[in-house]
N, C-alpha and C positions, 0 to 999 in steps of 0.2 A: 559234930564232925562235918567236914566238907570235902568234896571231891574236886580236885583240880584236873581238868582235862586239857591237854595241849595238843592241838592239831598242827601237824607239820606238813610241809610240801610233800606231795606224793601220797597223800591220804594216810600217813602214819599217825596213830593216836596213842598218846601216853597218858595214863591215869595215875593219880596218887591220892590217897585218902589221908587227910591230916586233921588234927584238932584245930578248932577255930582260931586260936592265937598264932598258929604257925603258917596260916594260909597267906597272909599279906606279905611277909618277907619273901616267900617263894615266888609269888606273882611279881613282886618288885624286882627280884633278881632276874626273872625271865624278861621283863620289860627292859631292864638296864642292859642285859645281854643283847637284846634286839637292837637297841640304839647304838651300842658301842662296837658291834660287829664281833662279839665273842663267838668262837666256833665250838666250844665245848663247855657244858654246864652240868653239874651233878644235880639232877632233878629229884631223884629219890634213890634209895639204896639200890645200887647196881643199875641205875637208869640214867644214862647220859644223853643229853640232847644238844642239838646245834640251834641256839636261839635265833640265828640269822635265818633259819628255815621255818620259824613259827608263822602260821597263818592265823590262828585264833587261840585264845585262852578262855576257857569256860570255868566258872566256879559255881558249884551246885551244892545244896544242903543234902546230907545223907543221914538217914536214920540208922543208928547203930543197933 
């Protein structure tokens, strides 16, 4: 399991814990949204973010 932490402008932090094989597609979607100026992205169930406001993306291993 891995935790994806997205830090947005204004010090907002959004976390999601996903299985190993689902992490890369989510990170890729965030990066693509940042490049293309997408304003709304479903990050996790009931968690929408604005990729244009992303400051940093962290991926850490979590022991379940």
